[in-house]
N, C-alpha and C positions, 0 to 999 in steps of 0.2 A: 513580090517585093514587100508588100505590107504584112505578109504572113509572119515575118520575123519580129515585127513590132507588137503584134497582138498576141496575147497569151491565151491558151485554151482555158476552159472553165476548170478543168482538173488542175492545171498548173496554178491558177489563181487560188483555188481552194487550198492547195498544198502550201503555197506561199502565205496565205492568210493564217493557216494553222501554225506554221513555223513562226510567224511574227507574234502571234498570240502567246505561244509557248515561251518565246524569247522574252516577251514583255513580262510574263508572270515570273520567269526566272530572275529577271532584273529586279522586280518588285520584292521577291523573297530575299534576294541578296541585300537589297537596301534595308529591309526590315531587320535582318540579322545584324547588319552593320550598325544600325541605329540602336538596337538593344545592347550590343557590345560597347558602343560609345557611352551610353548612359551608365552601364556597369562600371566602366573605367572612370568616368567622372565621379561617381559615388566613391569608388576606391581611393581616388586621388584626394578627395575631400576628407575622407577618414584618415588617411595617412598624414595629410597636412595638419589636421587637428591634433593627432597623436604627437607628431613632431613638435608642434608648438607647445604642447603640455610638457613634453620632456625637456625642451629647451628652457622653459620657465623654471622647472624643477632643478635643472642643472645650474641655472643662474643663482637661484636661492642657495643651493648647496655651496656654490663658489663663494658667495658673500659670507656664509657662515664659516667657511674654512678660513677666509681672510681675517675675519673677526677673531676666530680662535687662535690663529697664528699670532696676531697682535697681542692677544691676552697672554699667550705663552711667553712672548718676548718681554712683556711688561713684568710678568712674575719672575722670569729669569733675571732681569735687571734688579728687581727688588731683592732677590736672594743673593745676588753678587754684591749688593751694597750693604747688606746686613752684616753686622759684626759677627765673627765666628765665635762659637761658645768658648774656645780656648783663650780668646783675648780678654775675657772678663776677669 
């Protein structure tokens, strides 16, 4: 009756080896996941920094464009208000 509860020494050894192998596999899997996580974190930081630089450059370019468009409109208005050479 108690025979089913107790394991033989061979069975205990096999179970212990299996548990150790399983534990080592989980450790390796965790280490690989940790390395991948750190790699992805660095990549995200690099991409975010690059995006912020491009966003700033785009904003400066947009402001320059608005300023140039205003200058073109001002000069166009001056040209339209100037008397034509034929009227002199």
